C-alpha positions in Angstrom: -190.5 -116.7 -76.5 -187.9 -119.0 -78.7 -186.9 -117.7 -81.9 -188.4 -116.9 -86.0 -186.5 -119.2 -88.4 -187.0 -116.6 -91.0 -185.7 -117.1 -94.6 -185.6 -114.5 -97.0 -185.5 -115.8 -101.0 -184.5 -113.0 -103.5 -183.4 -113.2 -107.1 -181.6 -109.4 -108.4 -180.5 -109.2 -111.6 -177.8 -105.4 -110.1 -177.9 -106.3 -106.7 -180.1 -104.1 -105.7 -182.8 -105.9 -104.6 -179.9 -108.1 -103.0 -179.3 -104.6 -101.1 -182.5 -104.9 -99.8 -182.9 -108.4 -98.9 -179.5 -107.5 -96.2 -181.4 -105.1 -95.2 -184.9 -107.5 -94.5 -182.4 -109.9 -92.9 -180.4 -107.2 -90.5 -184.2 -106.5 -89.5 -185.3 -110.1 -89.1 -181.6 -111.2 -86.5 -182.1 -107.6 -84.7 -185.9 -109.2 -83.4 -184.4 -112.2 -82.5 -184.9 -114.7 -85.4 -182.7 -117.1 -87.3 -182.3 -116.4 -91.2 -181.2 -117.8 -94.3 -180.7 -115.4 -96.5 -180.6 -117.2 -99.7 -180.9 -115.9 -103.6 -182.2 -117.6 -107.0 -179.9 -118.5 -109.1 -180.7 -116.9 -112.7 -181.7 -119.0 -115.5 -179.8 -117.4 -118.3 -176.3 -119.0 -119.7 -173.6 -117.4 -118.2 -172.0 -116.2 -121.1 -175.1 -113.9 -121.7 -174.5 -112.3 -118.0 -170.8 -112.0 -119.3 -172.0 -108.9 -121.2 -173.9 -106.7 -119.5 -171.3 -105.5 -116.4 -173.6 -104.9 -113.5 -175.4 -108.5 -114.1 -171.4 -109.8 -113.7 -170.7 -107.9 -111.1 -173.7 -108.8 -109.1 -173.1 -112.7 -109.7 -169.2 -111.9 -108.0 -169.8 -110.0 -105.7 -173.1 -112.7 -103.9 -171.1 -115.5 -104.6 -170.8 -116.8 -101.5 -174.6 -116.8 -100.7 -176.1 -120.1 -101.3 -178.8 -120.8 -103.7 -182.2 -120.9 -102.1 -184.0 -124.7 -101.9 -187.0 -126.5 -100.9 -185.4 -126.9 -98.1 -184.8 -123.1 -96.3 -188.9 -123.1 -97.1 -189.5 -126.2 -95.1 -187.3 -124.8 -92.1 -188.6 -121.8 -92.6 -191.8 -120.6 -89.7 -191.8 -117.2 -91.7 -190.5 -116.2 -95.4 -190.3 -112.9 -97.4 -189.9 -112.9 -101.1 -188.1 -110.6 -103.5 -188.1 -109.9 -106.5 -186.8 -106.7 -109.2 -190.6 -106.5 -110.9 -190.9 -108.1 -114.7 -193.6 -106.3 -116.0 -195.7 -106.1 -113.7 -195.0 -109.1 -112.1 -191.8 -112.0 -110.0 -189.0 -112.1 -112.1 -188.7 -116.0 -114.1 -186.3 -117.6 -111.6 -187.6 -116.6 -108.5 -191.5 -118.3 -110.3 -189.1 -120.9 -111.2 -188.8 -121.8 -107.4 -192.6 -121.2 -106.5 -193.6 -123.3 -109.8 -191.7 -126.0 -107.6 -193.1 -126.3 -104.9 -196.1 -128.4 -105.5 -195.0 -131.3 -103.2 -194.1 -129.3 -99.9 -197.8 -127.6 -100.6 -199.4 -130.8 -101.2 -198.2 -131.7 -97.7 -199.3 -128.7 -96.2 -195.4 -127.6 -95.0 -195.3 -123.9 -96.5 -198.7 -123.2 -94.9 -199.1 -121.2 -91.1 -195.6 -119.6 -91.8 -195.7 -115.3 -91.8 -194.9 -113.5 -95.5 -194.1 -110.8 -96.8 -192.5 -109.6 -99.3 -189.8 -106.3 -101.2 -189.4 -105.5 -105.1 -188.2 -102.5 -107.1 -188.8 -101.3 -111.1 -187.0 -98.7 -112.9 -189.5 -95.8 -112.5 -192.4 -95.6 -109.2 -195.8 -96.5 -111.0 -193.5 -99.3 -113.3 -195.0 -101.7 -111.6 -194.4 -102.7 -107.5 -198.0 -103.4 -106.4 -199.0 -105.8 -108.5 -196.0 -107.5 -108.2 -196.1 -107.8 -104.1 -199.6 -108.9 -104.4 -199.1 -111.3 -107.0 -196.5 -113.0 -104.8 -199.1 -112.8 -102.1 -201.6 -114.8 -104.3 -199.3 -117.5 -104.0 -198.3 -117.1 -100.0 -202.1 -116.8 -100.0 -202.3 -120.4 -102.2 -199.8 -122.0 -99.5 -202.1 -120.5 -96.7 -199.4 -118.4 -95.1 -200.8 -115.3 -92.9 -199.5 -112.4 -94.4 -197.8 -110.0 -92.9 -197.9 -106.6 -95.0 -195.6 -103.6 -93.3 -199.5 -101.5 -94.3 -198.9 -97.9 -92.2 -197.7 -99.3 -89.2 -194.4 -97.6 -89.2 -193.3 -93.8 -90.1 -190.8 -95.5 -92.2 -193.2 -96.8 -94.5 -194.0 -93.5 -95.2 -190.5 -92.4 -96.0 -189.5 -95.4 -98.5 -192.7 -93.7 -100.2 -195.5 -94.8 -98.7 -195.8 -98.7 -99.9 -198.9 -100.7 -97.1 -198.2 -104.0 -99.8 -194.6 -104.7 -98.8 -191.4 -102.5 -99.4 -190.7 -102.1 -102.5 -187.8 -99.1 -104.3 -187.3 -97.1 -107.7 -183.9 -99.0 -109.9 -183.1 -96.0 -111.9 -180.6 -95.3 -109.3 -177.1 -96.7 -108.4 -177.8 -97.2 -104.9 -180.7 -98.6 -102.7 -181.9 -95.2 -100.0 -181.9 -95.4 -97.4 -185.0 -94.8 -95.9 -186.1 -97.9 -98.7 -183.4 -99.7 -96.2 -184.6 -98.9 -92.6 -188.5 -99.7 -94.2 -186.7 -103.4 -94.9 -185.0 -103.4 -91.7 -188.5 -102.8 -90.2 -191.1 -105.4 -92.3 -188.1 -108.1 -91.5 -188.6 -107.4 -87.9 -192.0 -107.5 -88.1 -192.5 -110.6 -90.4 -189.8 -112.1 -87.8 -191.8 -110.7 -84.5 -195.0 -112.4 -86.5 -193.0 -115.7 -87.5 -191.9 -116.6 -83.4 -195.8 -116.3 -82.1 -197.1 -118.3 -85.0 -194.6 -121.1 -84.3 -194.8 -120.5 -80.9 -198.2 -121.3 -80.9 -198.4 -123.8 -84.0 -200.4 -127.0 -82.3 -203.7 -124.7 -81.5 -203.8 -122.5 -84.4 
């Protein structure tokens, strides 16, 4: 079976979503995938970011991460999106990228690809599930094959038991190791399904 190509596209303000994205990539690579880890650019002026120390620190820490483009989505056999929760939905920078995908969608170049998502919020009931489901609404429109983790591995229960995707509570400086383990599992699961889909694309 050929290796899958998996794009991990995320937006992170303070670095915690970035850390989960890294774990997702680790899991996908461990499953044999070729990966592209891509960040989504901020929409606010640099001077605003500079006034918030954790935000500025994350910008500096991720300066070497390439910015996401439509080419990354077209290239992939599967994609995994990550975003902090914004009132139970997707953060504006990632939504802007999504809203620019019309040309690819119109050509069917986002369809028949494995897809999943991850998110975080300040408290345990801060909209994580609705954020994931809002991303899955997009994936359904694209014709993707949603590969949610469900309850297919103990790592999901250890991370809080969210069957829709990996989620975490962002009220601490670090991301719990249980969440990172679940992210690695989900990255590997999507990579394996993406490889199967890519191998059989002509028969789908």
